[in-house]
N, C-alpha and C positions, 0 to 999 in steps of 0.2 A: 759497209763501204762506201764512202761520196763517190757519186760519177758526175764529175766537171767536164761538159764537153764543151772546150770552148767557150766560159764563161753561160755556161748552163747549168743549172742545178737539177736534180730530178726529184719527183714525188717520191718520199722517203729516205730523201738524203739528209745528213745531219746539217745543221746550221754553225759554220765556223767566223761567220762576221756578220754579228747585227748591223741592221739597216733595214731600204724598205727593198722588196724584191717587186718584180712586175711577172704575171704566169703567160703564157702565152696567147692566152683571149686578152691583156692587156690590162687583168685586175692587180691592186697596187696593195701588195698586203703587209706593216711589217712585223720583221722576222727577230728574235731576238736567239745568241748565243747559245748553241744547244738544243733550240726547237727543233723541230724536220720539217722539211718542206711537206706542206700538206697538199692533197690533192685541187684542181683549179674552185676555187669559191664559185665560181659560175654552172659550170659543167658538172662539176662532182668526180671529174676523171683524173687519173694521172696527167701531166704535166710537168712541162716544163719551166724554169724560174730562173730569170737573169738579177743583176742587182740592178738598182734604180741608179741616175749617173749619179757618183759621190769621188768627194777628194781625201785623196790622203798627204799627209805632211811628210818633207824630209824626217828622217827620225822614227817615224812608227816600223811596226814589225809589219812584214809581208804578209797575209791570211791567206791568200790565194795567187797562184802561180799565175802569169800571164803576160800582155805587150801591156805596158803604161805610156803615157806622153804626160811631158811635163806641160806646168804653166806655160810654155813660151814653144811649145811645139817638138821639144825633143823626145825621141819613142826610145824604152827601152825594156829588157824584157828582166821582170823580177823574180825569183822565186820564193815559194814558202822558208818562212825561217829566216831571209833577206831583212836588213834593213832598207826602208825608201832612202834614196841618196840624195846628196845636194843635184842641182841642176849642170848635167855636165858642161855646160856652156860659160856661165856664168860661175860656175863653184859655191853658188849660194843656195840657200833654203829654197824650196820650190813645193810645190801641191802636184800630186801625181794622179791621173785618174785611168780606169780601163780604156784600154782603145783595144776597138774591134773592127774587123771588115766584114760588113751583110753584103751579100749577094742577092737580086731580086731575082725572081720565076721571071725567063724571059732575056737576061743577060748573057753575054756571052763569057764563057769558060775562059780565063786567062790563066790558070794555073791547074793541071790534071791533079788529082785527089782526092780523098776521103773528106766529106763537106755531113755536117749536120744541119737540120730546120730549125724551126723556133719550136719544135715540139717535140725534140730529139730522135727524128727519121734520119737515118742516112743514107748517104748515098755515095758511089763514087761517079767521078765525072773527069772527061778528058779535055785537053785544049780544043776548042772551038767546037762542043756542044753549049747547049743552052742551058741553063739552070733551069729544072723543070718546076712543074706543081708539084705539092706534098702527097708520096705516095699514098697518107694513112686519108686524107682530106679529100684530096683531089682539088684541093684548092690556092691559091697564090702564096709562097710565103716567102721567107727570108732564109739562107745558105750561110753558114759561115766554114770555113774550112779548118780541119781537125789539126790541132797541132801536134 
């Protein structure tokens, strides 16, 4: 079973969309459909992977559920099995790319909830708290709200 944590894939998951992926240390790797996400090429440890910035065109099948943004800045949620639609504003063909909001260590939490770090660690944060360092490494990190 794949564990997709708000855009992050974990070591051992199957690749459902071919392309370039970036691990938590910044290493880039080209992966093919049905490959398995490997350990970090630098450390050899289990890690999280995110898809490098890429675009999808109107009419292509959606392979990852998530928030997307069109070429003119329209936001839309797409689910696996759907097809990327035309632009909601122009009704014309467009390109779509994943849209995530990353929060850095030290920033103020604006929405209470469950968050995942770039290496897949998870924490609950309350409004007004500060995003912490990674509980595993003790270093500054990026956090994403779990969908």
